[in-house]
KOLSE-858734 format. One record per residue (C-alpha): residue number from 1; x, y, z; residue in one letter. Coordinates in Angstrom, 3 decimals, always signed. Last residue first. Example, Ala and Ser with C-alpha at 12.3 -4.5 7.8 and 13.67 -1.06 7.14 Angstrom:
<rs>
r k: 2 x: +13.670 y: -1.060 z: +7.140 r: S
r k: 1 x: +12.300 y: -4.500 z: +7.800 r: A
</rs>
This chain:
<rs>
r k: 176 x: -3.179 y: +56.549 z: -20.466 r: X
r k: 175 x: -3.287 y: +52.834 z: -19.863 r: X
r k: 174 x: +0.003 y: +51.003 z: -19.711 r: X
r k: 173 x: +0.049 y: +47.244 z: -20.087 r: X
r k: 172 x: +3.084 y: +45.537 z: -18.625 r: X
r k: 171 x: +4.383 y: +42.403 z: -20.349 r: X
r k: 170 x: +7.293 y: +44.205 z: -22.007 r: X
r k: 169 x: +8.667 y: +45.220 z: -18.591 r: X
r k: 168 x: +8.647 y: +41.614 z: -17.409 r: X
r k: 167 x: +10.556 y: +40.364 z: -20.451 r: X
r k: 166 x: +12.978 y: +43.311 z: -20.081 r: X
r k: 165 x: +13.766 y: +42.051 z: -16.570 r: X
r k: 164 x: +15.548 y: +39.101 z: -18.221 r: X
r k: 163 x: +14.266 y: +35.792 z: -17.002 r: X
r k: 162 x: +14.786 y: +33.301 z: -14.194 r: X
r k: 161 x: +12.124 y: +30.631 z: -13.788 r: X
r k: 160 x: +12.472 y: +28.205 z: -10.904 r: X
r k: 159 x: +9.994 y: +25.383 z: -10.333 r: X
r k: 158 x: +10.621 y: +24.093 z: -6.814 r: X
r k: 157 x: +9.156 y: +20.736 z: -5.779 r: X
r k: 156 x: +8.936 y: +19.899 z: -2.089 r: X
r k: 155 x: +7.890 y: +16.416 z: -1.028 r: X
r k: 154 x: +6.902 y: +16.151 z: +2.626 r: X
r k: 153 x: +6.812 y: +12.972 z: +4.681 r: X
r k: 152 x: +10.166 y: +13.746 z: +6.400 r: X
r k: 151 x: +11.736 y: +16.435 z: +4.174 r: X
r k: 150 x: +12.277 y: +15.583 z: +0.545 r: X
r k: 149 x: +13.575 y: +17.986 z: -2.077 r: X
r k: 148 x: +13.069 y: +18.415 z: -5.801 r: X
r k: 147 x: +14.559 y: +21.123 z: -8.019 r: X
r k: 146 x: +13.185 y: +22.190 z: -11.380 r: X
r k: 145 x: +14.777 y: +24.436 z: -13.992 r: X
r k: 144 x: +14.173 y: +27.451 z: -16.235 r: X
r k: 143 x: +16.956 y: +29.799 z: -17.267 r: X
r k: 142 x: +16.072 y: +32.603 z: -19.678 r: X
r k: 141 x: +18.109 y: +35.340 z: -21.415 r: X
r k: 140 x: +18.659 y: +32.873 z: -24.306 r: X
r k: 139 x: +22.422 y: +32.488 z: -24.234 r: X
r k: 138 x: +25.193 y: +32.222 z: -26.836 r: X
r k: 137 x: +26.696 y: +35.690 z: -26.354 r: X
r k: 136 x: +24.641 y: +37.346 z: -29.116 r: X
r k: 135 x: +21.506 y: +35.801 z: -27.623 r: X
r k: 134 x: +22.110 y: +37.554 z: -24.300 r: X
r k: 133 x: +23.381 y: +35.571 z: -21.325 r: X
r k: 132 x: +21.066 y: +33.809 z: -18.884 r: X
r k: 131 x: +21.485 y: +30.422 z: -20.627 r: X
r k: 130 x: +25.215 y: +30.579 z: -19.789 r: X
r k: 129 x: +24.237 y: +30.364 z: -16.107 r: X
r k: 128 x: +23.905 y: +26.611 z: -16.506 r: X
r k: 127 x: +21.573 y: +23.910 z: -17.770 r: X
r k: 126 x: +23.303 y: +21.009 z: -19.466 r: X
r k: 125 x: +23.633 y: +21.122 z: -23.275 r: X
r k: 124 x: +21.770 y: +18.407 z: -25.122 r: X
r k: 123 x: +23.315 y: +16.651 z: -28.148 r: X
r k: 122 x: +20.571 y: +14.227 z: -29.291 r: X
r k: 121 x: +17.908 y: +16.939 z: -29.111 r: X
r k: 120 x: +20.167 y: +19.350 z: -31.017 r: X
r k: 119 x: +20.678 y: +16.811 z: -33.831 r: X
r k: 118 x: +16.948 y: +15.981 z: -33.952 r: X
r k: 117 x: +16.141 y: +19.680 z: -34.300 r: X
r k: 116 x: +18.502 y: +19.936 z: -37.267 r: X
r k: 115 x: +17.261 y: +16.704 z: -38.850 r: X
r k: 114 x: +13.607 y: +17.808 z: -38.641 r: X
r k: 113 x: +11.364 y: +16.824 z: -35.758 r: X
r k: 112 x: +7.905 y: +15.891 z: -36.964 r: X
r k: 111 x: +4.745 y: +18.026 z: -37.124 r: X
r k: 110 x: +4.957 y: +18.618 z: -40.873 r: X
r k: 109 x: +8.641 y: +19.585 z: -40.740 r: X
r k: 108 x: +9.716 y: +21.360 z: -37.597 r: X
r k: 107 x: +13.090 y: +23.004 z: -36.985 r: X
r k: 106 x: +13.678 y: +23.924 z: -40.619 r: X
r k: 105 x: +17.160 y: +22.785 z: -41.575 r: X
r k: 104 x: +15.611 y: +19.987 z: -43.663 r: X
r k: 103 x: +14.129 y: +22.522 z: -46.089 r: X
r k: 102 x: +17.455 y: +24.319 z: -46.440 r: X
r k: 101 x: +19.009 y: +20.991 z: -47.345 r: X
r k: 100 x: +21.275 y: +19.409 z: -44.771 r: X
r k: 99 x: +24.668 y: +18.202 z: -46.007 r: X
r k: 98 x: +26.137 y: +21.694 z: -45.482 r: X
r k: 97 x: +25.367 y: +21.569 z: -41.744 r: X
r k: 96 x: +26.964 y: +18.130 z: -41.304 r: X
r k: 95 x: +30.123 y: +19.324 z: -43.101 r: X
r k: 94 x: +30.206 y: +22.604 z: -41.158 r: X
r k: 93 x: +30.235 y: +20.590 z: -37.959 r: X
r k: 92 x: +27.492 y: +20.790 z: -35.346 r: X
r k: 91 x: +29.500 y: +21.149 z: -32.178 r: X
r k: 90 x: +29.206 y: +18.814 z: -29.239 r: X
r k: 89 x: +30.230 y: +20.230 z: -25.862 r: X
r k: 88 x: +32.203 y: +17.891 z: -23.654 r: X
r k: 87 x: +30.857 y: +17.473 z: -20.147 r: X
r k: 86 x: +33.228 y: +15.785 z: -17.653 r: X
r k: 85 x: +33.162 y: +18.670 z: -15.175 r: X
r k: 84 x: +29.362 y: +18.729 z: -15.154 r: X
r k: 83 x: +27.816 y: +22.093 z: -16.146 r: X
r k: 82 x: +26.396 y: +23.685 z: -13.015 r: X
r k: 81 x: +22.831 y: +24.282 z: -11.896 r: X
r k: 80 x: +22.276 y: +27.639 z: -10.200 r: X
r k: 79 x: +22.408 y: +28.003 z: -6.416 r: X
r k: 78 x: +19.290 y: +29.416 z: -4.811 r: X
r k: 77 x: +19.021 y: +31.025 z: -1.374 r: X
r k: 76 x: +15.461 y: +31.892 z: -0.433 r: X
r k: 75 x: +14.727 y: +34.443 z: +2.283 r: X
r k: 74 x: +12.705 y: +33.508 z: +5.356 r: X
r k: 73 x: +14.923 y: +35.526 z: +7.726 r: X
r k: 72 x: +16.415 y: +32.326 z: +9.174 r: X
r k: 71 x: +17.514 y: +31.467 z: +5.631 r: X
r k: 70 x: +15.747 y: +29.132 z: +3.213 r: X
r k: 69 x: +17.540 y: +26.654 z: +1.003 r: X
r k: 68 x: +17.971 y: +25.759 z: -2.635 r: X
r k: 67 x: +20.714 y: +24.097 z: -4.681 r: X
r k: 66 x: +23.371 y: +22.777 z: -2.361 r: X
r k: 65 x: +25.947 y: +20.481 z: -3.964 r: X
r k: 64 x: +28.631 y: +23.058 z: -4.675 r: X
r k: 63 x: +30.242 y: +24.781 z: -7.643 r: X
r k: 62 x: +28.915 y: +28.277 z: -7.110 r: X
r k: 61 x: +26.548 y: +30.401 z: -9.192 r: X
r k: 60 x: +24.630 y: +32.046 z: -6.385 r: X
r k: 59 x: +21.190 y: +33.658 z: -6.176 r: X
r k: 58 x: +20.022 y: +35.415 z: -3.036 r: X
r k: 57 x: +16.277 y: +35.859 z: -2.932 r: X
r k: 56 x: +13.939 y: +38.023 z: -0.890 r: X
r k: 55 x: +10.284 y: +37.162 z: -1.198 r: X
r k: 54 x: +7.052 y: +38.430 z: -2.766 r: X
r k: 53 x: +4.201 y: +35.980 z: -2.289 r: X
r k: 52 x: +1.726 y: +35.180 z: -5.058 r: X
r k: 51 x: -1.425 y: +33.478 z: -3.840 r: X
r k: 50 x: -2.451 y: +30.069 z: -5.061 r: X
r k: 49 x: -6.011 y: +29.236 z: -6.011 r: X
r k: 48 x: -5.395 y: +26.545 z: -5.048 r: X
r k: 47 x: -4.582 y: +24.925 z: -1.706 r: X
r k: 46 x: -4.909 y: +21.498 z: -3.242 r: X
r k: 45 x: -6.930 y: +18.333 z: -2.666 r: X
r k: 44 x: -6.307 y: +14.930 z: -4.215 r: X
r k: 43 x: -4.775 y: +13.263 z: -1.183 r: X
r k: 42 x: -2.555 y: +16.240 z: -0.290 r: X
r k: 41 x: -1.222 y: +18.981 z: -2.554 r: X
r k: 40 x: -0.038 y: +22.387 z: -1.290 r: X
r k: 39 x: +0.585 y: +25.287 z: -3.668 r: X
r k: 38 x: +3.252 y: +27.947 z: -3.130 r: X
r k: 37 x: +3.645 y: +30.869 z: -5.575 r: X
r k: 36 x: +6.917 y: +32.691 z: -5.283 r: X
r k: 35 x: +7.735 y: +36.170 z: -6.507 r: X
r k: 34 x: +11.121 y: +37.818 z: -6.588 r: X
r k: 33 x: +13.061 y: +40.491 z: -4.714 r: X
r k: 32 x: +16.763 y: +40.489 z: -5.554 r: X
r k: 31 x: +20.228 y: +39.684 z: -4.241 r: X
r k: 30 x: +22.861 y: +38.540 z: -6.748 r: X
r k: 29 x: +26.001 y: +36.499 z: -6.128 r: X
r k: 28 x: +29.064 y: +36.753 z: -8.377 r: X
r k: 27 x: +30.305 y: +33.766 z: -10.372 r: X
r k: 26 x: +30.851 y: +35.450 z: -13.758 r: X
r k: 25 x: +27.523 y: +34.049 z: -14.994 r: X
r k: 24 x: +25.813 y: +35.608 z: -12.005 r: X
r k: 23 x: +27.374 y: +39.003 z: -12.776 r: X
r k: 22 x: +26.185 y: +38.631 z: -16.399 r: X
r k: 21 x: +22.573 y: +38.102 z: -15.345 r: X
r k: 20 x: +22.754 y: +40.910 z: -12.750 r: X
r k: 19 x: +24.175 y: +43.386 z: -15.291 r: X
r k: 18 x: +21.503 y: +42.436 z: -17.844 r: X
r k: 17 x: +18.808 y: +43.059 z: -15.255 r: X
r k: 16 x: +17.212 y: +40.086 z: -13.545 r: X
r k: 15 x: +13.653 y: +38.813 z: -13.157 r: X
r k: 14 x: +12.761 y: +35.955 z: -10.836 r: X
r k: 13 x: +9.585 y: +33.897 z: -10.830 r: X
r k: 12 x: +9.614 y: +31.021 z: -8.313 r: X
r k: 11 x: +6.903 y: +28.365 z: -8.501 r: X
r k: 10 x: +6.580 y: +26.361 z: -5.297 r: X
r k: 9 x: +4.957 y: +22.922 z: -5.171 r: X
r k: 8 x: +4.471 y: +21.477 z: -1.715 r: X
r k: 7 x: +3.590 y: +17.806 z: -1.691 r: X
r k: 6 x: +1.994 y: +15.938 z: +1.181 r: X
r k: 5 x: +2.498 y: +12.228 z: +1.200 r: X
r k: 4 x: +0.263 y: +9.426 z: +0.062 r: X
r k: 3 x: +1.283 y: +6.103 z: +1.509 r: X
r k: 2 x: +1.432 y: +3.337 z: -1.089 r: X
r k: 1 x: +0.000 y: +0.000 z: +0.000 r: X
</rs>
C-alpha cells in the first residue's frame, strides 16, 4: 500500500537586469526580490487558487551540492545548476550543416522533428548560467529548472524561472 504524502509545489519567478545576469555568470552572487507561488497537494486536494508571495532571494553560481535553502529571515538562497566537469560540448560541424538541405534545416517539418532539431535533441547542453546571457553571447536570457527535495513525509518541488527584466517590462500594459 502506497502512503500518500503531502507535496508542496513552489513556482519562483525571478527577473534580472543584464548586469545581474552577467554578474551571475561570472560567479558573483545577486540579491533580488522575486515572486513565489506555493501550492499544497494532499490526497487529491490542493490549496489553489495560489497566492503570489514576494520574497527576498540570493542567487549564487557556485560549484557546490546545495541548490535551494531558506535562511532564518525567510529568504530563499538558490544556487544555479552547473555544467558537469566531464561534459564535452558537441559542435554541429560545417560538413553536417552543409549536407542538410534548407528545407531539412527547418526546426519542424509537418509536425515531426527535422534533422537539425533531432541533432540538437541528441546533443543536449546542461543547464547553466550561460542560458542567462544575451543571444549574441550564446544564451537565451532565460533559465528554467526544477529542483526536488524531501523532508520527512513532505515532497517539495521548486519550479524556478529566471528571465531578463525586459521580459517583465514588455508584459506591462500602460493605460493613459
